[in-house]
Residue, then its C-alpha position, 0 to 999 in steps of 0.5 A: m068942218h075945216f081943212s088946213h095945213h099944220p103950222a109945222i108944214w108951212t114952216q118946213y115947206p115955205e115954198l108950199a102953195a095950196g088951194v082948196l075947193a068944195a062943191r056939192g051936187l055931184h053925180r056920175d051920170v054926166q058927159a065929161e069926155s070933151v073936157i077931159a080930152r081938152h086937158e089931156a091934149v095940153a098934157r100930151a103937148r107938154l110931154a112931147a115938147s119937154g121930153g118927159e114929165s121928169e123935166w117939168p119944174e112942177v114935178q122936180a119940185w115935188r121930187r125935192a120935197f119927197a127927198r127932204m121927207g126921206l123918200k126916194p123920189t123915183q120910188y114914191r112919186c107925187a100923184s101928178e107925176s105918176l099920172l103923167r108917167r102912165f099917160r106918156k107910156e099908154d096915151a090914155l088913163p082908165r076911166i074911174h068916175p067923171l069927176i076923178d077923170v076930169c081932175n086927173a086930166i087937169s092935174m096932168a095938164h098943170g103937172i100939179p097933184v089934185a086930190v079929190l075927197d068924198v066929204g061924207q067920209v071925212r070925220g070932223d076937221l081935216q089937216v095935213r100934218h105929220a102922222q104919229g103912226t097910230e092913224r088908220y089908212l084904208t087901202f083900195g084893197d080894204e086893208v088897213e095900214h098905219p102911216d110911218p111916224r112923221e110921215v105927212s098925211f091928211v088926217d081927220d079928227e077920228g085919226n083916219a089918214h086920207a093919204r100916204r106920203w102926202t101927195h103920193r097916194q090917197s085913201g080908199l076911205s074917201a075915194v069918190r064913188d058912184g054915191t058921192s055928192e059932196v067933195l073937197v078938192v085940194s091942189e098943192a105945188m112946190h115950184a116957183g110960181g106955184a101959187a099962180d098955177v094952183e089958182r089956175v088949177l082951181e079955176s079949171v076945176r070950177e069951170a068943169l064943175d059949171a060946164i058938166w054938173q052946173v054946180g058952183a063951188s067955193s074955193r080959196r088959196l091957203a097960206a101960212s098966215d091964213p091956213r083954214f078953209a071951211f068946207r061944211 
């Protein structure tokens, strides 16, 4: 099984920086609050210093990318911006699953989307590509949607769309749940210096996996010249 971005994505978004990590042996019965709090503190300090997430270069770059996709950036926000916006207003996020909570905190600290997918729900290879419009996207309310033609999504070999509007929203199909043991973590950035920041995101995830679950992980940064990552 491989993860990749379609060549057309690299061509249309040459500024894209992407990194992927795979890990197994995950479970829910862990204590993760200290790690979460550390990354949330970074996000809180950055928000206070900047006046809001909309001023962050990481967020601004994704807004420009969404505009190029024909989406209104203030209607469809990348996942990290949505998290930061809620965190700024409420100074907290609801706890979902320790791994999701950790990755959400890391995403906010860096201002970069971090997707976590249950590998057990991915059928065959997974590729970030333009949708044809026939793919199936399962919402968290168990409703089936179809991405718009040319919409960017994470699509597996059976036509399951694991995201809507690229980094806007993940699918309920591959969401991490209590029984999840093997995951694929994807981080993508569009801003100048994004490659180094994606590396830092992956390192933060690796450190959390080691500290909380005592499991290792394989990871790599992707590029147009080397776009594939084997995860099973």
